[in-house]
C-alpha positions in Angstrom: 0.0 0.0 0.0 1.4 3.4 -0.9 0.8 6.3 1.4 -0.4 9.6 0.0 1.9 12.7 0.2 -0.6 14.1 2.7 0.0 11.1 5.1 3.8 11.3 4.5 3.8 15.0 5.4 1.6 14.3 8.4 4.0 11.7 9.7 7.0 14.0 9.1 5.4 16.9 11.0 4.6 14.6 13.9 8.2 13.2 13.9 9.6 16.7 13.8 7.5 17.7 16.9 8.3 14.5 18.7 12.0 15.1 18.2 11.8 18.0 20.7 8.4 17.9 22.5 9.5 20.6 24.9 9.3 23.4 22.4 6.8 24.7 19.8 7.7 24.7 16.2 6.3 26.7 13.3 5.0 25.5 9.9 7.9 27.4 8.4 10.5 25.4 10.4 9.0 22.1 9.5 8.5 23.2 5.9 12.2 24.1 5.7 13.4 20.9 7.4 11.6 18.6 5.0 11.5 20.9 1.9 7.7 20.8 1.8 5.7 23.8 0.5 4.2 25.8 3.4 0.7 25.8 1.8 0.7 22.0 1.7 1.9 21.7 5.2 -0.7 24.2 6.4 -3.4 21.9 5.2 -1.7 19.0 6.9 -1.4 20.8 10.2 -5.0 22.0 10.1 -6.1 18.4 9.6 -3.8 17.0 12.4 -5.1 19.7 14.8 -8.7 18.9 13.9 -8.1 15.2 14.6 -6.5 16.0 17.9 -2.9 15.0 17.1 -1.6 18.6 17.3 -2.2 21.7 19.3 -1.8 25.1 17.6 -1.1 28.3 19.5 -1.5 31.6 17.7 0.3 34.8 18.3 3.7 35.7 19.7 5.4 32.6 21.0 2.8 30.5 19.3 3.4 27.5 17.1 2.7 23.8 17.0 3.2 21.0 19.5 1.9 17.5 20.0 -1.5 17.4 21.6 -0.6 14.0 23.3 2.5 12.3 24.4 4.3 10.7 21.5 3.8 7.3 23.2 0.0 7.9 23.0 0.0 8.6 19.3 -0.5 5.3 17.4 0.8 5.2 13.8 -2.1 3.2 12.6 -4.6 5.7 14.0 -2.7 8.6 12.3 -2.6 6.8 9.0 -6.3 5.9 9.1 -7.1 9.6 9.9 -5.0 10.9 7.0 -5.6 8.3 4.4 -9.3 7.9 4.9 -11.1 4.7 3.8 -8.8 2.1 2.2 -9.7 1.5 -1.4 -6.9 -0.6 -2.8 -9.0 -1.4 -6.0 -12.1 -0.2 -7.7 -14.2 -3.0 -6.3 -13.8 -1.5 -2.8 -15.6 1.7 -3.7 -19.2 2.0 -2.7 -21.6 1.6 -5.6 -21.5 -0.5 -8.7 -18.1 -1.7 -10.0 -17.3 -1.6 -13.7 -15.1 -4.7 -13.3 -16.5 -7.6 -15.4 -15.5 -10.2 -12.8 -16.5 -8.4 -9.7 -19.3 -10.9 -8.8 -16.9 -13.9 -8.6 -13.5 -12.4 -8.1 -11.5 -13.4 -5.0 -8.9 -10.6 -5.3 -11.0 -8.3 -3.2 -10.7 -10.7 -0.2 -7.0 -11.0 -0.6 -6.5 -7.3 -0.9 -8.7 -6.7 2.2 -6.5 -9.2 4.1 -3.4 -7.3 3.0 -4.8 -4.0 4.0 -5.7 -5.4 7.4 -2.2 -6.8 7.9 -0.7 -3.4 6.9 -2.8 -1.7 9.6 -2.0 -4.4 12.2 1.7 -3.7 11.8 1.2 0.1 12.1 -1.0 -0.4 15.2 2.0 -2.0 17.0 4.0 1.2 16.9 3.7 4.7 18.3 5.2 8.0 17.4 7.6 7.5 20.3 8.8 4.3 18.7 9.9 6.0 15.5 11.2 9.2 17.2 13.2 7.3 19.8 16.5 8.8 18.9 15.5 12.5 19.3 19.1 13.8 19.3 19.8 12.3 15.9 16.5 13.5 14.5 17.0 16.9 15.9 20.5 17.2 14.4 19.2 16.1 11.0 16.2 18.5 10.8 18.0 21.3 12.6 15.9 21.3 15.8 18.0 22.3 18.8 18.3 19.2 20.9 16.4 19.3 24.2 18.2 20.6 27.3 19.1 18.3 30.2 16.2 19.9 32.2 13.8 19.3 29.3 14.9 15.7 29.0 14.3 15.1 32.7 10.8 16.6 32.4 10.0 14.5 29.3 11.2 11.3 31.1 8.9 12.0 34.0 5.9 12.6 31.7 
């Protein structure tokens, strides 16, 4: 299954924020870090906030931060929220299929099983699992690494 760019950008934004959960980031920062157009990222951020994955704060000192602990953000849940209904083939769409063999084809069952397996794997992981090496992630995307005090606070959370 191929993820859409929207889901890819969503996961990147969440990883960026998980790399340093003690500070707020801006759309411009994340856009620069991943070379994503700000207008695309704005739509992603709006969706993630609407779904409860991000908090947005307006005004001076504002920005984005995770709405939950990274350990409480399941990758499967995020992918389901951003991808919408899984339609790996035309026969999965509601309504009549134009496929000539739709009535007797067994491919639909196989694909449904594959999609379920894909989601089962994602459901085993959280954002914390994929953002475990925060210092390395921060160094790559130019987020200042968390201070020792911030690390202690994060460890206690």
